[in-house]
C-alpha positions as CSV (number, residue, x, y, z in Angstrom):
1,M,0.0,-0.2,0.0
2,T,1.2,3.2,-0.6
3,V,-0.1,6.7,1.0
4,K,0.9,10.3,-0.8
5,R,-0.5,13.7,-0.7
6,L,-1.9,14.7,-4.3
7,D,0.5,17.6,-4.6
8,Q,3.1,14.8,-4.5
9,V,2.2,13.5,-7.8
10,M,3.7,15.1,-10.4
11,P,1.5,16.7,-13.5
12,G,1.5,14.6,-16.7
13,P,2.9,16.2,-20.0
14,G,0.9,18.0,-22.6
15,A,-2.0,19.2,-20.9
16,P,-3.1,22.9,-22.3
17,A,-2.2,25.9,-20.3
18,G,-4.5,26.4,-17.1
19,V,-5.2,22.7,-17.1
20,T,-3.3,20.4,-14.6
21,V,-3.5,16.6,-15.1
22,R,-2.3,14.2,-12.4
23,V,-2.7,10.5,-13.4
24,L,-3.2,8.6,-10.0
25,K,-3.1,5.1,-11.6
26,R,-3.3,3.2,-14.9
27,V,-4.2,-0.5,-15.2
28,E,-4.2,-2.0,-18.7
29,D,-7.0,0.6,-20.5
30,V,-8.4,2.2,-17.5
31,E,-7.1,5.5,-15.9
32,L,-7.9,7.1,-12.8
33,K,-6.6,11.1,-12.8
34,V,-7.4,14.1,-11.0
35,L,-8.0,17.4,-13.3
36,D,-7.6,20.9,-11.9
37,V,-8.6,23.9,-14.2
38,E,-7.6,27.1,-13.4
39,P,-10.2,30.1,-12.8
40,D,-11.6,31.2,-16.2
41,G,-9.6,28.3,-17.7
42,S,-10.8,25.3,-19.9
43,S,-9.9,21.9,-21.7
44,P,-10.0,22.2,-25.2
45,F,-13.2,21.4,-26.8
46,H,-12.2,17.8,-28.0
47,T,-13.6,14.3,-28.7
48,H,-11.8,10.8,-28.0
49,S,-13.0,7.1,-28.4
50,H,-13.7,6.2,-25.2
51,G,-15.7,6.9,-22.2
52,H,-15.0,9.5,-19.4
53,E,-16.6,9.6,-16.2
54,G,-15.9,12.2,-13.6
55,V,-16.9,13.7,-10.3
56,V,-16.5,17.3,-9.3
57,V,-14.7,17.6,-5.6
58,A,-14.1,21.5,-5.8
59,G,-15.1,24.8,-7.4
60,G,-17.4,25.5,-9.9
61,G,-17.4,25.5,-13.8
62,A,-19.4,23.6,-16.7
63,L,-19.4,21.0,-19.1
64,R,-19.8,22.3,-22.4
65,L,-21.4,20.1,-25.2
66,T,-22.0,20.6,-29.0
67,D,-25.6,22.0,-28.3
68,R,-25.7,23.0,-24.4
69,S,-23.4,23.4,-21.3
70,E,-24.2,21.6,-18.1
71,L,-23.5,23.6,-15.0
72,L,-21.0,22.0,-12.7
73,A,-20.4,22.0,-8.8
74,P,-19.0,19.9,-6.2
75,G,-20.7,16.2,-5.7
76,D,-21.9,16.6,-9.3
77,V,-21.1,13.2,-11.3
78,F,-21.1,13.4,-15.3
79,S,-20.5,10.7,-18.0
80,I,-19.3,11.5,-21.4
81,D,-19.8,9.3,-24.2
82,P,-17.4,8.1,-26.8
83,N,-16.9,10.4,-29.4
84,E,-19.0,13.0,-27.7
85,P,-17.6,16.5,-28.2
86,H,-16.9,18.3,-24.7
87,A,-14.7,20.9,-23.1
88,I,-14.6,21.3,-19.0
89,E,-14.7,25.3,-18.4
90,C,-14.0,26.5,-14.6
91,H,-16.4,29.3,-13.8
92,G,-15.5,31.5,-10.8
93,A,-12.5,32.5,-8.9
94,H,-11.4,29.0,-7.6
95,Q,-10.0,26.2,-9.1
96,L,-12.1,23.3,-10.7
97,R,-11.0,19.8,-9.3
98,L,-12.5,16.8,-10.9
99,V,-11.5,13.0,-10.3
100,C,-12.0,11.3,-13.9
101,L,-12.0,7.8,-15.0
102,D,-11.3,7.1,-18.7
103,C,-11.7,3.9,-19.9
104,L,-9.6,3.5,-22.9
105,I,-10.9,0.9,-24.8
106,D,-11.5,1.6,-28.3
């Protein structure tokens, strides 16, 4: 068993400016990660071939989809279907923190 603080998990490379991604664990085709989006920041509007599940643990923002935006607040959970265009935006003065699970099976 290993216990460490989240700030000891090094951010992965390639995240857009204003977004920090820390991969906690990857087992085969499943990845558990923490995303931090800075105030007024956003992930790029994108799509991928795998499903994406998440829970908001801090901050507020929105899940932007092709035809609408869904507000996000602590305790909200979301599910993004494979190939569904989306972006995650932080609204307000505080960082948006999400715990996400990606099932990377195509």
